[in-house]
N, C-alpha and C positions, 0 to 999 in steps of 0.2 A: 504494500500500500504506500503510495506517495502522497504527501501533503505539503504543498508550497503556496506561498503568497508572493505575487510579483506586481509591478506597476504595469497598468494597461498600456501606457505610452511606450514602455520598453518592449512589451510583447508585440505591439504593432510594428515597431521598427524591425524586430527580429523576423517577423513573418514576412515583411516586405522584402527582406534580403533572401530568405529561404525559398520564397515563391519561385525564384529563378530555377531552382533544381527540382521543382515539382512538375512532373509531366502533365500535359493537358488531359490525357486519358491513358489508362493502362489496364491490361487484363489482370494484373497483380495488385490487389487492393492495398497492400502495405506500402507500395511505391507512391501512393496518393496520401500518405500520412506524414505526421511530424512526430519524431521521437523526442521525448523530454526526459532528461536524466538529471536528477537533483542530488546534490551532495551536501550533507550537513556541515562537514568540516570546512568546505570552501565557500559556503554561503552563496552558491551560484546554481543556476539551472542551465544545462547545455541542451540546445535545440538543434536537431539534425534531420536532414532529409536527403533523398537521393533519387536520381533517375537512371542509375547505374553508370552512365557515362559522365555524369556530373554529381559530385557530392558537395553539400554545403552544411556548415555548422557555425553556430554563434553562441556566445554565452551572455547571460544577463544576470544582474544581481537578484537574489531571491531570499526570502525568509523561509528556510527549510525546517518544517516541524518534523517531517519524517522523510528520510531519503528513499528513493525508489525510481522506477522507470515506468513510463506509459507511452503508448503509441496510439495517437488519435488522428482522425481524418483532418487534413489541412483545411478543407473548405469549411468544416463545422467550427473549428477553432478560430479561423479567420473571421467567420460571421459573428461569433461571440465577441471577439475583440472590437468589431465595428459597432455592435449594438451597445456594448457596455460604455458608460461615460468614463471620462478620465478619473483615475483613482487607482484602486488596487483590485486584483482578482485572485481568488483562491482556486486552486486546482487540486482536486483529490481524486485518486483513482488507482486502478490496478490493471491487469491484463484483460479485463472483461468490460469494465465501464469506467467512465470518468465524469465527475460532477464539477461544474464550474459555478462560482457564486461571486457576485459583486454587489455593491450597494444598489439596491433596487431591482435585482433580478438574479436568476440562476438558470442553468441549463445542464442537462445530462446527455451524454453521447456515448455511443458504443466505442469500444477500444479493441486493439489487437495485441497479440503476444509481442512484446518489444524485441524478443530474441529473433524474430523473423525478418527484421529489417537488415539488409546487407550491411556488413561492417564498413566503416570508413577506411580507405586504403592507408596503410602505415606511411609515415613520413620517410622519404628516401634521402638521397644524397643532396646536400645543400649546394646550390649553384650561385647564391648571392642574393643581394637585395636590390630592388628596383622601385622607382616611384610608380605608384598605381596609375597616376594620370598618364604617364608616358606609355606604360604597357597597354593601357586602354586605348590610347590614340593609335598606337602601332598596330593593334589588332582590328579595332573598329574602323580605323581609317581606310584600310584596304579591303574590308569584308564585302563592300559593294561590288567588287570585281569578281567575286567567286560565283560559281554556278549555284543558283538557289532553286531552280525548277526541278531538276532531276539529280539523283545521286550518280556522279560520274567520278568516282575515286578521288584523286588528288584535286580535281577541279572544284570540289565542294569544300575544300579545306584551305587553311592559311598556313603557309610555310614560315614558321618562326624559328630563327636561328641566331646564334651569337658566336662570333669568332674574333679573337684578339680584342675583346672589348667593343666590338661593333655589332649592335643589335639590328636585325633586319627582318621585315615582314613582307611577304609576297602573296598575292592572290591572282588567279586567272580563271577565266571561263573558256579559254581557247581562242576568243576573238580579241580580247584586250587583257592587259596585265598592269597591276598597280604595285608599286614598290615604295616602302618607307625605310629610311635608315637613320640611326642615331647611335649615340655612345651609351654604354651601360657597364657597370662593374659586375659582370656576370662571367661565370666559367663558360667554356665552349659547349654548345649543344645545338641540335638540329632535329626538329620534330614538326609534325603536322597537327594543327588544332582545328577542329570543326569550325567553319565560318559562323555557324549559328551560336557559338559560344563567345563571340567577340564582345558582345554588349555587357556580359556579366561583370567585367572588370570595372564598369562604370560605378558599381556599388561600393568600390573600395577607394580609399584615399590615403595618401602618405606612403611612407616606406613599406614595401611588401616583400616578405621573405619568400624566395622561391626554392623549391626542391623537386627532384624527379625520383619517383619510385618505380623501379623496374622489377616486375615480377619474375619469379624463377622460371616458369614455363616459357618456352620460346614462342609459343603461339598466343601469349597473353600480352596485351598492349600496356605500355607504361602510363603513369599518371603524373601530371604536373600539379604540385601543391603550391598554394598561395596562402600565406599566413599574414593577416593584416589586423593586428590588435585582437579584439574578441571574435573576429570573423575569420573563417577558414574555408577553403574550397579545394577540391581535387577534380581535375579535368582529365578525362581519358584522351591520350594522344594517339596519333596514327603513325604508321611506319613511314620512314623517309623515302617516298617514291614520287617526289615532286618533279615536274619537268625541268630539265636543265635549260633554263630560260636565258641565261647570260649570253649564250652564243647567238641569240637572235636580236640583241640590242644593236641597232645600226650605229656606226661610228661617223661622226661629223667629218665631212670633206669639203673641199673648195666648191663642190657642186651642190652642197646642202642648202636648201632654202630655209632661212631662219625668220621666224615671225615673233615679235615681242608684243604681248597684249595682256590686258587684265583678264585672268582666267574666269573670274566670277561674272564679269560683265559680258564677256564673249559667250559664256554658257547660257546666260539669259537671252542673248540675241539668237542663239541657235534654237532654243526652246520656242521663241516667238515665231521664227521663220517656218517652223514645221507645224504650227498649230492648225489643226483641221486638215492637214495634208496627208493623204494615204494612197497607197497603191497595192497591187496584188502581192508585192514582196514586203510590205510594211513601209513605214516612213523612211525616206532617204533625204539627205541634204547634200547639195553640191557646193563645195567650197572652192572659190576661185581666188587665188592669192596673187597679188601684184604689188609693186612698190607704192601704189596709190591706196592700198587697203585690202580688205577682205569682202568679197561679195558672197552672201549666203543665199542660195536658191533652193526652193522646194515648191514643186508645182508651178504655179504662175506668179508666186511671190518671190521677190528678190530684196534683200536687205543689205545695205552697205555698213560695214563696221570699220572704223578708223584704226589702223595699225601700221607699223613699220615692217616691211619685208625686204629681203635681199634678192628675190627672183620672182618668176611667174610659174604657176601650175594650177591645174584644175583637178580636183579629187573628190570622191563621194564617200560619205560615211553614214553609219547608223547614228542618227542625231541624239538618241538617248545616251549611247555610249560616249559620244563626243562631249556632250554637255556634262555628264557625270565626271568624266576625266578632267575637264577644265575646272570644275568646281572642286575636285579633289586636290588640285594643285594649290588652290586658295590664294589668290593674289597675283603678282606679276609672274607671267608664265613665258617660257621660251619654247616655241613650237618648232621642231626640226622636221622638215619634210624632205624625203629622199627621192623615191620614185613611186609612181601610182600603185605598184604592186608590192611595196614594202611598208611596214608599219611606221606610222609617224611617232615621234618621241616628244613628249611634253614634260618639261622639268620646271621646278620652281627656282626663282632667282632670289639672291640676297638683296634685301631692300634696306635702305637707311632711313631712319626716322630721327632727324636732328643729328646728334653725335653718336647715336646708337645704331647698331646693326641688328635687324630682326633675325633672331635665330630660331631654330626648330628643326624637326626631322627633315632630312632631304627626301624629296618625293620625285618619283618618275612614273610616267604613264605611257604605255605602248598601246596603239590601236591600229588594227588592220583596216584598210579601206574596203569599201563594198564594190562589187562588180557593177559596172554601168548597166 
């Protein structure tokens, strides 16, 4: 029997974080539950859940009258926390039923055997500490370029790696590729993270300790652990089978046509140029570059965008991919165009603001042209 009292405000914060690891639906009922473990000596309650490929845990202060464990449905506990007003809530229960009570109300819910929830993967080899904001931007920043419609192996993953203190994240769906690079005090590693896991690091802030747990069996995938104060998560990683993309990055030559433009403004112009324009192959946008500027054409609509260019060329793109790539660069962009059958390369430029230079991760975006 477990008997604890906790602040409703703290419970809501914990459930908001743990919700990331609760699957939308599952044939296994315990995976839709929250595991609560109370310890008298520590004066804390540890809340944990898992979707098998993502484990999440956090601790909150609690008045523990009787130590124990319970496993209750996430939706029901979340509903109780929303109904109850700010104050405290008492949770009493065992492996069969749990009763919650707060000033002005109470609710009883069914429970499961706590031992049936899969264990949290053990902590593995520490690889260093990284700022959560940087890690979040490195993963979430490139996730848009991964394949989200169908599962296609590495195309639905992000390749996260670090070598000699240089952190790198890469995502591709076969038609375009996004890269971010920055520095980090981490040991060398190279793994794949599911692209749909990118947003979970937004729930963390400040220094985050990373470690990698590799299981003994050769067919079992490793886990990346992230420890951030009272919050902890473990993400199942994929094998390193990402395409060797560095060989397809075009190198600048004297024949390269370079365009300098504000990426965000050009992205908005691209979106406007194709508004309402469709054909049997989906929307297309024709980009004509000349020293006078850029002409964006789709259907009967042509829009002139002022920019500086070093040559002339006409090339066609998927407008959504082009606009997303320009927005990804975020600011002054250098667009390198080589030949109509080669990918264009868009990179961010260092910009000065007064005496200061704007710093941040280096970004690169490759996009294949469309056939006419």
